[in-house]
N, C-alpha and C positions, 0 to 999 in steps of 0.2 A: 278639674274640680277637686279641691284639696280637703275633702271630707273623707273620713275613714269608713271602711266596711259598708259600702252602699250597694244595694242591689236594685234591680228593676222592680217596678210595681205593676206587673201586667194584670189588667182587669178584664181581659177578654174582648176588648173593643176591636172591631174590624174596620179601621178607618185609615188605612194606609200607614200603619205604624211599623216600626222595626225594633222588635224586642231584642235582637241580637246585634244591634249596632255597636261599633267600637266606641270605647269611652271617649268623652270629651277630652281635648288635649290636656286641660288642667288636671284631669283625674289620673293621667298616666304618670307612673313613677312618683306617686305621691306618698311613698313610704308605707304602702299597704303590704300586708302579708300576702303570700301567694294566693291563699284562699280569698283574701279581700280583693286582690286584683281580678281574680276570676269572677267574683260577684259583680265588681264594678263594670266589667266588660259586658255583663248581662243587663245593664241598665237599659230602660226602655225609652225609645224616642217616638213621640206621637205627633202626627200631623193630621189635620182634619179640614174639610172644605169650609166649615164654619169660622175657621181662623186662618184664612188664606195668608200665606207668607210667613206664618209663625211655626216654630218648632218647640215642642214641650219635651224637656228632658226629665223624665220621671225617675226620681231617686229615693232611696230609703236612708234617711238621716239617722245618725246615732243619737243626736241631741238637737233640740230646737229651742231650748231655753238659753238665751244669751245674756251674759252678765256685762253690764256697762262698766267701763273702768271707773275706779273710785275717784280718779282725778277729774272726771267729767263734771261739768256744771249742771247736767241734766238732773231733774228731781225724781227720776226713776232709775232703778238699777237693773231692771230685767226687761228684755224685749223678746218677742217672737216674730219671726219672719218666715211664713210658709212658702214664699216664692223668692227667687232671685231673678233679677231682670224685671221689666214691667211693661205691660202692653199699653199703658197710658202714654208712653213715648214722649214725656215732657222734655223739651229741648234743654232745659236748665237743670235737670235732675243731678244732684251731686252724687248720687249712688252709682252713676254710670261708671265711675272709675273702679268700683268693686268688681265689675264684670271682667276686668283685666286679670284679676286673681284666678279666673277660670280659663285663662288663655283665650278669651273672647274679647271683641273690641267694645269700646265704650259708646259707640254710635248705634248703627243698625242692629248689631247683635244684642245689645241691651234691650232693644224694643221687641226683638223677634225671636231670640233664643232664651226661652224662659225655663228656669230650673224649678221643678215642682217637687216639694218634699211630701210625697204622697202619704207617708205614714205620720205626718205631723201631729194629728190629734191624739193618736195612740201613744206616741213617744212623749208628748207633752203631759198627758195624764200620768204616765209612769214617773216622769220627773217630779211632778207636783205632788205625787203621793208618797214621796220619800219622807221618812221621819225628820230629816234635817231641813225640809222646806218650811220656812217661817211665814209664808203667805204674804210676802211683799207684793206690791203692785207691779203688774206686768203691762207694758205698753206695746200695742200693735199698730203698725203703720209707720214705723220709725226708719225704715230703710226703703222698702218698696211697698206699694199699696196692697193690703190684704184683700181688697175688693176690686182689684183690677179685673179685666175681662176674663182672665184665666180662671178666676174663682167660679164663674158661671159653669165652667166645665167640671171642675174638680170638687167643689163644695167642701172645702176643708174647714171653713170658718164655723159652721154649726157645731162640729165636733170640738173645735178649739174653744169656743165659747162654753160649751158644756163642761169640758175638762177644767176650765178655770173656775166656773161657778161651783161645780161639784166638790172641788177641793178647797173651797173657801178663799180663793185668790182674787182680790180686786183687780180690775183691769180697765184700760182705756183704749179706744180705737180712734184713729184719725184717718180719714179717707176722702178721696174725690169720687169714689164709686157709688153710684146710686143703687147698685146691687145690695148695698147695706139694708135697703128697705125690706128685702126678702127675709132678713133675720131679725126684724124688729120683735116678733114674738119671742124668739130665743133670748134676745137682750132684755126684754121686759121680765122674763122668767128669771134670768140670771140676777137682775137687779133686786130681786126679792131676797137674794142670799148674800150678795156682795156689792160694794160700790162699783158702778159702771160709768165710765166717762165716755162721751161721744163728741167727736169733733168733725167738722166738714171743712175741707180745704177749698177756698174760693177767693180769688184775688182780682178778678175782673168780671164785669158784666158784658164785655164786648165779645159776642159770640164768634165774630170773624177772627179776632185776635186769638181767642182760645182754640179755635179749630186749627190754627197753624202752629202755635207754640206748644200746645199740649193736645195733639190730634187724636189721641186714643181715649180721652176723658169724656164723660158726659158733658153736655152743654151747660153753661151757667144757669140757664132757666131750669134745667133738670135738677141741678144741685140745690137751687132755691126750693124746689118742690120737695126734695129730700129733707131739707131743714123743716119744712112745714109738716111733713109726715112724722118726723121724729118728735117735734114739739107736740103734735096731736097725741102721740103715744105717751107723753109725759116726760120726755127727756129735756134736760137743761142743756141746750145745744151751744157748743162753742164753735166759732169760725176762725180758721187760720187764714188771714188775708195775706198770704205769702206765696211766691215772691211778687212784690210790686216792681214793675219793670220801668226803669228810667225812660221818660218821654213817651211811654206807651200806655201805662196804666197808673201813673202816680200823680196826676194833676189834682188840684183841690176839688174840681167838679166831679172827677171820677171817684175820688175817695168819698165824697158826700153821697153820691148815688149808690155806691157799694154799701156803705153803712146803712143807708135808708132801706135798701132792699133786703139785707140780711136781717135787720131788725123787724121789718114787716113780715118776713117769712117765719119769725119766731125765735131767732137766735137771741141769747142773753148776754154773751160775751164775745170778744174778738181780740185778736192779736195780729198786728200787721208789721211787715218788715221788708227790707229791700232785697233785691236780687243779689246773690253772690255767685261767683263763677269759679269753681274749682277746676283744676286740670281734668280733662276728660269732658266735663260739662261745658267748659269754656269754649273748646274747639267746636263742639256740636252746636252750641247756641250761636256762636259768631258766624258759623256757616249759614244757619237759618237767617240771621239778621242780614247778612250780605244779600241773600236772595229776596227776602221780604221787605226789608227796610234799609236799603243801602245808604241812604242819607244819614243814618244814625251811627254808622260804623265808626267814623272818626271820633264822635263823642264818646262812644263806649270805650274805645281804645284809650282815650284820655282818662275817663272815669275809673277804669280798672287797670291802669298802667302799672301801679305799684303793688297791687294786692288782688286777691280773689274777692275782696270786699270793696264796695264803694267807699269813698272817703267818709270819715266820721262826721264831717259837717253835713254831708248829704243825708246820711242815715239819721242823724239827730233831727234835722229839719223834717224829714219824712215822718219820723215817729211822732213828732210834735203835731204835725198837721193831721195825721191819721187819728191820734188820740182825741184831738179836738172834734173831728168828724164823728167819731164813735160816741163821745159824750153828748154831742148835739142830738143824737138819735137814741139816747138812753141805753147804750151798750156798755157793759163793764169792760175794762181793759185787762187783758190777761185771761187765763182760764186753764184749759187742758195742759197739764204738766207745768204750767207757769213758766214757760220758756221766756228767757230774757227778750226784751223788745228789739235788741239789735241782732238777735239771732234769726236765722231762717228756719222753717219748720221741717218736719219729716217729709218723706217722699222725695228725698234728694234736694231739699231746699233749706236744710237747717244749717246754722252757723257753727255748731259744735263738731268736734272731732269724734264724738262718742261712737257713732255707728261705723266710722272707718275703722276705729280701733276694735270695736266689737266684731266686725266682719273679719278682720285679721285674726282675732282670737278664735273665731269660729273654725277657721282652717287649721289652727294649731291644736285644737282640743281633740282628744280621743274619747272624751266623755263629758259629763255636765259638771258645772260648778254649783254648789249649793250653799256657799257661805252667805251670811246675812248682813244687812246694814239696816239703818232706821227705815221704817215704812215710808214709802214715797207718798207725796201729797196727791190728793184727788181733787178734781174739779169737774164741772159739766156732768153732774150725776143725774141718772134717772131718778 
């Protein structure tokens, strides 16, 4: 793990944890001082029966505010990711490759070896309180989901939301996690001080498909209920209908049903896009496809033979059909972050290199960056 000066965050739990475990492989020889290496060796590993098969590596991060490279097409320049790895276990997640920076694998380790920045709320508040911070918009949910199951254990988001609101920093959240409903009061309070964007990721109504391709996520019906809960609370809810899977969730009938359902639940805008398969995610997804839908393997290999992206003709056709379905049900096209329609969204499905570069920068930094650019655009506001 190539962060600097990290220590364990022991909280006195007695659940089979090992506060003296040796550092993760990627943390060893990471250019730390001798004191930093001793601190890193004391990082805490937590296991609990409530999360069978999962290991949480509790670390103390020096910085949690990440700057997106200027060259990125993303309309936000700052992100926060309190977790690395994701218990949602989406087979297609582009962020899988970032686990390899920690000397962990992009498959099962990404799903089960979760790095938790236990001091994220306090560090973020300190970073946002610096005189040089210009209160640009911060995006959450751009690499791994802030409301993945691990958040139920660590409860980092309430403190993060408070830090953002208290320092006058607008922010947006994109999630598949229905745990977001827990923090609706905090979000409503924050929205009285700053613009707050809320997006829900939902690309299929097929519960059987969702249970195999994104096995750690709440069912589609539960996410529709979350949209209803947010709308009732006064949120202008955006839906990211990504990734749409070729031959599995991209038919006209499926698009129409999806748009009808999210509109009925109370969403006001939507953005849809095709699956893309970066290295790391590609191998894991294709392994799943061979097991679950072997008759589609040849088609996928042809479709993605030349690139991580499906051919432009397929993406253009899919966008056209999805936009038509959205319009038919009164949904605005675009919304949170205004990501381009041929891009895939956060949580490992976005088409931009922004988070890959951001993650690499995260490992290089010994402190935070605070230089400013124009304020990021906001949408899907409370």
